[in-house]
C-alpha positions, 0 to 999 in steps of 0.5 A: 374179189380174188378167190383165195383158191385161185393160183397162178401156176395152177398148183393148189396153194396151202390152206390159209391160216391156223387150222385144226390139225388134231383133237385129243380127249381123255376121260371126257363125257362118254369118251372113257378110259382112253385117248380119242383122237380126230385128225382133220389135218386143216381140212373141213371135217364132217362129224356125224352120228346118231342122237346121243352118240357123243357128237355134242360131247366133242363139240363141247370139248372144243368149246371148253378149249377155246371159249371162256367158261362164262359164255360157252354153250354146252350141248346147244344142238339138243336145245339143252338148258344152260345148266343141263351139262357142265364140266362136272358131268363131263368129268364124271362121264354122265350117260343117262338119267334114271328114276331112283328108289326115292322117285327122284331123278338120278344121273348115271356116271361112267367115272367116280367123282375123284381119283382121275383127271380129264385132258383136252388137247387141240393142235392148230397148224399153219401150212403156209408158214409151217408153224403150229401150236397146241392148246391143252386143258387138264381138269379134275375134281377137288374133294368139295366137288369143285372143278380145278383146271390147268390151262396150257399152251405150247409151240408145236404139235404135242399129244396127250399120250406123249406128254401126260402118260406119266402123271401120277397125281392131278396136283402134279399136272402143272409142274409136269407140263412145265417140265415138258415145255408148256406154259401153264396157268390157272387163269383163262385170261392169260391162257386166252392171251397166249392164244390171241397173240398167236392168231391175232384175232379180235377180243370178241372172236371166241364169242362169235365162235361160240355163237356160230356153234349155236346158229340153227335157224337163219330165217329172220335177220333181226333175230339172227343178229340179236341171238348170234351176232350180238352177245348177251351181256350179263345184267343180273348182277347189276340189277341185283346190286341195284335192288340190294342198294335200293333195299338199303335206300328203302330202309333209309327212306323208311327211317327218314320218313319215320323220323320226319313223322316223329319230328312232325308229331313231336313239334306240337308236343314241344310247342305245347310243352313250352306253353305248358312249362310257361304256365306251370312256371306261373303256377309254381311261382304262385304256389311259392308265393302262396307258400311264402305268404304265411312266413312273409306276414309272420315276419311283418307281424313280428316287425310290427308287433314287437314295438307295439307290444312294448308300447302297450306294456308301458301304457298298461303300467301308466293306466294301472298307476292312474287307476290306483290314484283315482281309486284313492281320490274316490275313497277320500271323497266317499268317506267325506260324502258319508260323513256329510250324509250322517250330518244331513240325516241328523239335521233332516229326519228319517223320512227324507232318507227313505223317500229316494228308495221308495221313489226308485222302487215305484219307478222301477215297477212302472218301467217293468209294467210299461214294457209288458203293456207295449208287448201286449198291445203289439201282439194284439195289433199283429192279430188286427185288434186295437182295443183301449184298455184302461181298466180291469173290465176293459181287460176282461172284454179284450181277452174275450175278443182274443179268444174269438179272434184266435178261433176264427184264425185257426179255422181259416188256417185249417181251410187254407191247408185243406185247399193247399193239399188239394192243389198239391195233389192236383199239381202232382197229378198234372206233373205226372201227366206232363212227364208221361206226355213228354216221354210219350211225345219224345218216344213218338218222335223216334218212331211212326206208330201210335202205340204207348211207349210202355208196349213198345219197350216191352216188345223191344225187350222181347225181340232183343232177348229172342233175337227177333226184329220188331217187325216179326212181332207187330201189334195189330195197331201197327197194321191198321189205320183209320182212313183220313176221310173217316176221322169223325169215326176215329174215337168210336173205332178206337173204342171198339178195337181197344183190346185187339189193337193192343194185342201182339201178333205172334206168327206160328213159326215163332210162337213156341219161343215167344210163348215160352219166354212170356211164361218164364219172364216178368214183363216190364216196360222201360221204367221197370213197371210190370205190364199186361200183355195180350198176344194172339197166335197167328196161323194160316187161315182161309179167307173170311166167309163173311159178306163183303163189308159195305161202306157203312161198316167199321171195316170199310173205314180202315186202311191196312199195311199190305207190305206185312205178311200178317196183314191178311190175317188181320184183315180177315179177323176184322171182317169176322169179329168187328164188322160193326155197322156205322150208324149216322143217326141214333134212330138207325142205331136203335132199329138195326140188328147186329153190332153197331156204333155211332160217332159218339162212342155209343156201341152195341154188341151181341144184339142186346149189350149196349155201352157208352163210355165218356171217360176222357181217357177213351175219347182223348186223341192222346190215347189213340193207337191205330195207324202208322202216322202219329203226327196227329197224336204228337200234335195232340200231345204238344197241345196237352203239354202246353195246357198242362204247363199253363195249369201247373203255373196257375196252381203253383201261384195259388199255392204260393198265395195260400202258403203266405196267408197260412204263414200270416195266420200262424204268426197271428195265432202265436201272437194271440197265444202269447197275449193270453198268457197275461191273465191279470190287468195288474201285470200291465197297469203301470199308471198307478206306479207312476202316480205313486212315484210323483207323489213321493217326489213332491213329499221329498221336495217339501221336506228339503225346502224347509231347512237351509243347513241341510241345503248347504250340507247337501250342496257340499255333498253334491259337489263331492258326489260330482267329483266322485262321478268325475273320478269314477268316469276317469277311472272307468275310462282308464279301466276301459283303456286298460282293458283295451290295451290289455286285450290288444297286448294279449292279442298282439302277443298271441299273434306275435307268438304265432308268428315267431312259431311260424318263423321257427318252424320254417327255419327248422324245415330249412325253407326260410331262405327259399321262401324269403326270395318271394318277399319282394313280390309279395310286398309289391302285390300286397294291397296295403302295408301291414298295420294294427288295423288290418293285421287280422284281415290283410294276411287272409285277404292276400292269401285268399287272393294268392290261392284264387290266383293259383287255382285259376292258373291251375285251371288254365293249365289243364287244357294245355296239359290235355293238349300235351297229353293228346299230342303225346298219345298221338305220337305213341299211337303212331310209334308204339315201340316208344311206349317202353320209354315214354308215357303220355303224361306231362311229367314226360315232357322233358323226355319228349323234348329230349327225343325231339331235340335228338331227332331234330339235331341228330336223327333227322340230319343223320337219316337225311344224310344217310338217305342222300348218301345211299341215294346219290352214292349207291342207288343213283350210282347203280342206276347211273352205272346200269343206265351207262352200261345199257347205253354203252352196250347200245353204242357197242351194238351200233359199233359192232354193226359198223364193224359188220358193215366193214366186213360186208363191204368186202362181200358182193351181194349181187354183181356190183352191190353189197349189203349194209346193216341199218339198226333202228330203235325198236318201237316197243312200248315196254322197252320205251317205257323202261328206257324213259323211266330209267333215264327219268331216275337220273333227272333232277338229281343235281338239285339236291333239294329234299323235294327233288330227292323225294321225287327221285326216290319215288321214280326209282321205287316205281322202277325197282318195284317192276324189276323186283316183281315176281312173275315179271321175268319176261319183262325184265329179261326183255327190257334189260337185254339191249339187243332187244332195243334194236330192229335190224334191216339191210339195204343193198347199195351199189358199190361204185355210186352208193345208190340204194336199191333193195331194202330188207326189213328184218330179213324179209327179202323180196323172196323167201330164199333171200332171208337165209342168204342174207343171214349167212352173209352177215354171219360170215362177215361177222366171223371175218371181222372178228378173226381179222381175215382178209379174203384177198390176202395170199397168206394169213397168220390168223385163226381160220377154224369155225364149228357149226352144229346142225346149221344146215339141217333146217336150210334148203340145199341152195342156201346151205351151198351158198353158206359153204361157199362163203365160208370157203371164200374166206378160207375157213376150215369148218367142223360140221356137226350133222345128224346121220341123215341125207341132209349131210350130203350137201356138205360133201363137196366141201368136206375133206375128213369124215368122222363117225361117232358111235356109242356102245349100248352095253358099255355106254362108251362112245367111239370115233371112226374115221371114214373116207368119202366112199366109206361115208357114202356106203356106211354112214348115210342111209340109202335114199 
């Protein structure tokens, strides 16, 4: 390469390009009240000073003039936070931070917030073309503490004093500058455009200028490239927009899920509602038919009865006329018969006239007494008596038999009643026993002990009231059991321990509570019956001093529940109180001393008291209480229940037989009592009256056969009597018909009147037309047409059928209604906010259907559309834009690396070689997962199906949740910063052949010194590219100014010199900011101007001192 400082004729050529010739500041930071000027005159300048003297304030003034506000780095040398210094603090002259009276930090300022302005001015000159231009900014604070700016550009060199000294107000700055020949604007973009057109730098030149100021450590290549060569792009707004749109999408999705759930829950309501409505329509139709039934048959009855009543009326008139005619005929015949009877009497005598009456009287008496005889004999037969009675003597003997039979029957009935009462008492006793056994068996099946349910219920109530567990108050029987191999002794042991086993054991710690409770409480079992309770206070006691029981004692035949804390006390009590000797023989029982027992419940206690109790209650296994295994007791109870049921069945059969016998005996007694009411044979003696009537008929026959004239008169009379009988028969028939017709007419007219009233009432109610609509259906459903034969039954039958049909339909409606209301309840439970307008009632079916229809036709499509729109048009768009921006930035980084490589191609690394940067994707799991998840959010979005949209939403939701998660800032900043997606390496290539030589991974060269060297090379290449510098050009109209702030403070001298040589190679003017220490010496060969910044501790104002190299050596640097 050609060194830009080589010159053919040995003369020093002018410094290339536009270079900083002058910097002026007014009211900027701690430079207060006057115009402070720096005159580099295009040469590299060293700016030194102690920390806090104001070096960074000058650097930030140049940054303000050259770099866009959004990206400039204020006070970066001090490692300041982004917002620690800003334009406001510089405008007001912040110089210190103290703690106020309230304990809060308080910033100290040199200037008030308003009433002044700040001016920054920089002049750049090109010595080769003898051209220059001036950049100027005027800043001031508005009333709302916002910063107002005027950007200005002017050809030539200008100054603050000459151009701004006559400004009277900040608002007049723009006009004043225009009047002075400046171009002014409030837009940085336009201001930058003037600057860029003048110096022809690339769009990112001021960004690399800004980054160069921030370069402090160049030890690692990839970090250096990420932090200083590549710009951090703003991603927060994009992510915030995505989160904001996703919030809207999430809300749309929530609403969509809500309406989908509503649609899902309303669907069964609608389906069941259709079935309910269909069934309800059937019920309504049946109700209408039932309501119309009365009117239908009323109108049918009118149609039937009106002609019939007219016909019956005519028939009645005809029958009345016929009856009158027959009455007249009968009267004539009877008159003639009376006349003939008189003639016969005159011809035959009074006897013949008396005989018919006497015969009729005898026959009547005979009939009455014959009926009495039949009743009397039937009553005797019912009592199993069948005597022959033909005389008063026989009648008297029969009455004696009746008395005897009655007394015997009464005795039999009394005996039967006594037997029945005894059996009923036994049935009652066995029934109670059966109930008790069943209850006890049921209770035993729920637990394992053998105690009666009454004791368990009483104990449970005590425990419940005192908040104790049943195990806290055990019965002795629950802790003691008879060993299985000693079952033959079980009955005797149960008898000995009868009272002790049923005693409740109360530990000392709960004794006061239990005792107090028992004293004030009536003890009841589960059925409310009063109970007897024996309870024992259990305290600590020493082991029994009694001898160890032998195998022949009661105690040796027992088992104990060792897992209960009261068992030791029980075991000790057993040895002390119940150490009975178990005697196999009665002889042993008789001769032994002390307490003893046999297997047959024969007991001896106290040495002289003997007891044997063979009552079934004590020897019955059902009454055993010891132990915690009740299987044997349950088996005994089951056997007892079966035997009791069989006994009860037999007893009920016997009672039934006795009742039947008693009923027969009572009936026989009642019959005999009725027979005894006949106390005279004459009452039943009908034979003598039959004989008397026969004798009177014979007498009348003899008299009649004695005279022919009488016979002729009688024959004529007989004929007339026959005619009278015929007339009478016809008349009776007509009267019967008349009565029938009259009844039919009366009933028919009653029915007709009722029917007319029904019709009239229906017309008054205005329901006739509505009910008549059901007539055709009723006509089809009627089993037969209405007729006079069925008019009394058919309407009731049809109405009953319709009523039954209606009831059955209503019953079939109930489960459907329940299904509907259950579905409604589920809906309202899931969506309680709908309860204000909806009730879980079949009456609300229409409201639910309306909601369902609205959701299906309006809400669901609307929310699906809204969800799709917000997914596709907003969230996916934002996802796509974020993805595209990140991928675009990724490609932009690759392009920028290629740009750097273009510049690096112009710089030798070693003789005949150059360096090439190689970016590669970082193998970081978090970044890879983020890129994959972000890309996955866009997969399948073209399908447009509900399933695809849901899947896309789930993927986006997962990604957004991570982006939104609080405390996840590190991850978010890492994955969204595309600079972190790359690792950077450098490869050394031979210029002529392109052959690869060395490879530097992330700046880790073959030696430690090569790391910084390579980083500086990349930095200068980046500047040269963005400034569009050609190191081989003899003249330049490009910007050649760079600021570095403490860049060489952490580098060794060799690497610092290498960097300075690179800057010089490209003809770059440097403003080097360095602390006041020996490290600044390395820059001396390259520096043409020295500036020393000092700060007055009294006034807190900064000052600028221009030094020569010698003055710098003598005054500024500390001695080594």
